[in-house]
N, C-alpha and C positions, 0 to 999 in steps of 0.2 A: 504494500500500500504506500502510495506517495504522500509525503507530508507537504501539503500545499504551502504552509508558512515557510518551510525551509527552502522551497523553490525560489523565493524572492531574494535569497542571500547567496552570494558567491561562496563556493567551497574550494579551498586550496589545501595543500599538503606541505608540511615541513618534515624533512628527514635529516636527522643529525648524524647519520652514518655511525650508529652505535655498533660496537663490536659485540660478538657473541662467543660464549664459551665453545671451544672447539673450532673457531674460525679466526683467521688473521685479519689485520687491518686492511690488507689488500682485498680480501674477500668482501669486507664490509663496504669498501668504496665501489667495487664492481656491482655489488648488490644495490647500491643507491642508484646507479645509472640504469640498471635493469628495472628497478622499481619505478623510476620516473617514466619509462616507456609504458609500464602497466597502468600507472596513474593517468597518463595522458589518454590512454584508450578508454578509461572509465568516464572521461569528460570533466575532470577537475580543472579549475581555472588556472592555477599556478603551482609550481613545484619549487620549493626553496631548500637550500642547504645552509649549514651553520658553521661557525668557527669556534674551535676549542684547541687549546695547546697543552701538551704534556699530560693528557688524561688517558689512562690505559683503556678506558671503555669507550672512547670516541675517536674515530679515525678521521673525521672531517676537520682538518687543520688549515686547509687552504681553500676557502669557499669559492673564490673567483675561478680558480683552476678547475674545481669540481663542477661549478656551474657551466663552464665551457664544455666539459665532457657530457653533461646532461643535455645541454642545448644541441650538441652535435648528434646525440642519440635520439632526439625527439624532433617533431616538425611543427607543432602548433601551440603547445602549452607554454605559458609564460614561465620564465626561469629566473631565479634570483637568489638572494642571500638573506637569511634570517638569523644573524646578519654578519656583516663584516664589522669587527670591533674597532672602531675608528681610533681609539687611543693607542692601539698597537701599531699604527701605520702612519706614514705621512699622507696628508690629504691629496697631494698631487699624484702620488703613486696609485692611490685608490681610484681617483678620477680617471687616470690613464687605463687602469685595468677594466673599469666599467665602460670606458670609451671603446676599448678594443672589443669587448663583448657585444655592445650595442652595434658596433660597425659590422661585426660578423653575423649577428642575428638580429637585424633591425626589427623593432617593434615587439620584441619578445623579452626584453631584459628588465628586471627590477633591481634597484640598488637598496637593499635593506641594511641599515646601519645601526649599531649599538654602541654603548659607552662603557661596556665592561672591560676589565683588564684581567690578567692571569689570576687563577685561583690561589696560587701559592707564591711566596716571595721568590723562590728559585725560578719559577716560570716568568714572573714579572721582570726579574733581572735579565733573564735570557732574551726577553723581548725588548728590553730597554724601556719599559713603560711601568713605572711605579704607580701606586694607587692614585697619586695626585694627578696623573695624566687624565683620569676620567673627568676631572673638574674643567678641563679645557674642551669638553665635547662640543659645546655651543660654538666656540670660536673655530674649532676644527671643521665643524659642519658647514659654517659659513664660508670658510676657505674652500672646501670641496665644491660647494655649489658654485662658487666664483669661477672655478676652472671650467665649468660647463658654459657659463654665461659670458666668459671672456673678461671677467672682472678680477682675474688672478693677479699675480705679481707682475709688475711692469717688466717687459722684456722677455717674458716667458709665456709660451703658448702650450697648452695641454693638448697634445696631438695623440689620438684623434678625437679627444673629448669635446673640445670647444665647439659650441653650436649644437650639440646633440641634446635632445629632449627625451628624458626617460623618467619614470616614476622613482622618486627617492622616498623611502619609508624610514621612519624612526621607531626603534624599539624602545618601549617605555620602561626603562630601568632608571631609577633615581629621578633626575630632572628631565628625562627624555620627553615626557608628554608636554612639558612647557616649551622645550626646544622645537618640537614638531609644530605646536600652535604658532609660535613666533615666526617660524619660517614658512608657514602655510603648507606643511607637508602631511601626508597620511600617517596615521598612528597605528602601531602594532603593540598590543597589550595583552596580558594574561592574568587570570584570577589566581595566580600562584600564592599571593599573600592575602587572599580573601576577596570574594566578589564585591562586597561593599566598598572596599578600598579601591578596587578597579573602577567601579561605577563612578566614584567621586573624581577619580583622575580623568575619566572620559568626559564628565560634565565640565571640569575645568579646562580641558583641551578645547571643547566646543565653544566655551564662552570666550576663550582667549584667542581663538583662531583668526589669523590675518591672511586673507587670500593672497596667493602669489601668482602673478601673471606668467611666471616662467613654468608653472606646473601644468602638465598636460591634463586634459579631461580624463576621468571625472574627479580629479583631485584638487580642483580649485575651490572646493568646499570641504568642510571637515569630513574626513573619511577614516572610519575605524575598522581595524582588523583585530578580532579577538582570537587569540591563540589558545587552544585547549587540547588536552589529551583525551581522545575519544576512542572507544572500542565497541564494536557490535559483533555479537556472536549468535549462534543458533539459540542459546539460552542466556539469561542474565548471568548465570554462574560461569559460563564460558567466557563472557566478556570480562568478568572480574579476574579470571585467570590470565587473560591477555595482559592486564595491567600489572600483574604480580612481578615479572622480571625487572622492570624499571623501578618499581616501588622498592624492591629489595636492594637494587643497586644504589638507590638514594639513601637507604638506611646505612649501607656500608660507607657511603661517602660522608654521612653525618657523624658516624661513630669512629671511623678509621681514617678519614681524610682522603680516601681514594675512591673514585667512581669506577667500578670494575666492569668487565665484560658481562653481558646479560646471561643469566642462567636459565635453563628450561623452567617453565611455570611449575611443573610437577615437583621439581627439586626444591623450588622456593617454598611452595605451599606445604611441603612435607618437612620443612626445616624446623628444628627446635629454636625458638627465639627467646631471648631474655625479655623481662617486662618492659624495659626501655625500648628494645628493638620492636616489640609488638606495637608499642605506642607510636613509634616513628613510622612503622609500616602502615598503620591505619591513617596516620596524618598524611603520608605520601600519596594515599589513594583518595583523599578527601575531595580534591578539586578536579578529579577525573570523571569523565562521563562514560557510562557503560550501560549495557542491556542488549536486548534484541535489536534488530535494525530499526524497528518501529519505535521502541522505547528510547534508543539513543537519539533518533531523529527528533522525537518530541522534546527531549532534554536540550538538544542543540537549538531547536527553534525557540525554546523558552529563554535560553541564554542570549540569543540574538535579539529577541524582543525586549528583554530587560536592559540590554546594553545599547540597543539601537545600532548594532553592528551592521556594517555594509558587507562584511566578509568574515568567514570563519576559517582560521588556519589550523588544520587538524594534524595532530601528531600522535604516534603510538610507538612506544619502545617495547617490543616483545621479542622473544627468542625465535619463534617459529615464523619464517618468512611467508609460508603458505597461509597460515592463519591470519597474519597481518594483512595480506592482500585480500583475503576473504572478508575481513572486517571493513576495509575501504569499499569493497564491492557492495556489501550490504548497505552501507551508508549512501553510496551513490544511487543505488536503486531506490532507497527511501526518499532521497531528495529529487528524484526524477531526472538524474543526469543520464544523458543518452549518447555519450561519446563526444569526441572533439568537435564534430559538426553541429552538435545539438545544444552546446552550452554557450 
């Protein structure tokens, strides 16, 4: 059954190239490219990849490189980053990278930018970006946009970026929502710290939004993308099991400081956990949506309605590739997606 309310919202996918027990990082990256082709065939609007450094459980460390591979392997779906962490790079280099992508795949590239730095001191030192670098996000964002409009440094031209028009999205970590509003850019936000907090940030973004003439349509008005982990199974219990591998990896990250490769759901659910681990495991699953295809679609439609989201960016970290694809297939069916030509 198609959920009519969900048909009015764009549905997209974020894949963070999580590694899995028994697989290497190379396999995770190839799986991302293969997954993008499958997602395109289902009719989703865009496919994004992410940036993490020095994390054993995440293979995606070079998002613009991976985005190029994804765009090469697909034909119609929009491809981008969720996101490139701007404090880790010089704005000129990031502008040039996206300029190359947009030149090679015109009309299909999204530049999603965030302000996070490395998770540990060792990673931050290796990147040359300490915690304070995040405080320059607004300044760096302005410089990056200037390379596209031609307002960059005197005597320097960003080739081939100058003059190109592509959507630039801001991930709402810390002051990200304010930066997006001030620059007239679309916002990507998640209910990771509670839905009420997210809704307040969205309200503030809409109230402070200043339209930008440089933004392409439909981004000359407030545009909100809500990112959420969602799973759909044959039963609600199956969907809950799909969430278990990443929830447990989050527990390990919180208790031992390392996000590990994903374990099979059966192994996670059969594990003996301490009282603290059980509490963190439950907390890690709180903001995730699950159920049958119809149940998950109803929950997603409710989230879109409460937030006024223009788009939902769906993610799912689970061990079994086949079950993950089946989950996205169920959601696509419930949302009335009909393939690349029908969305």
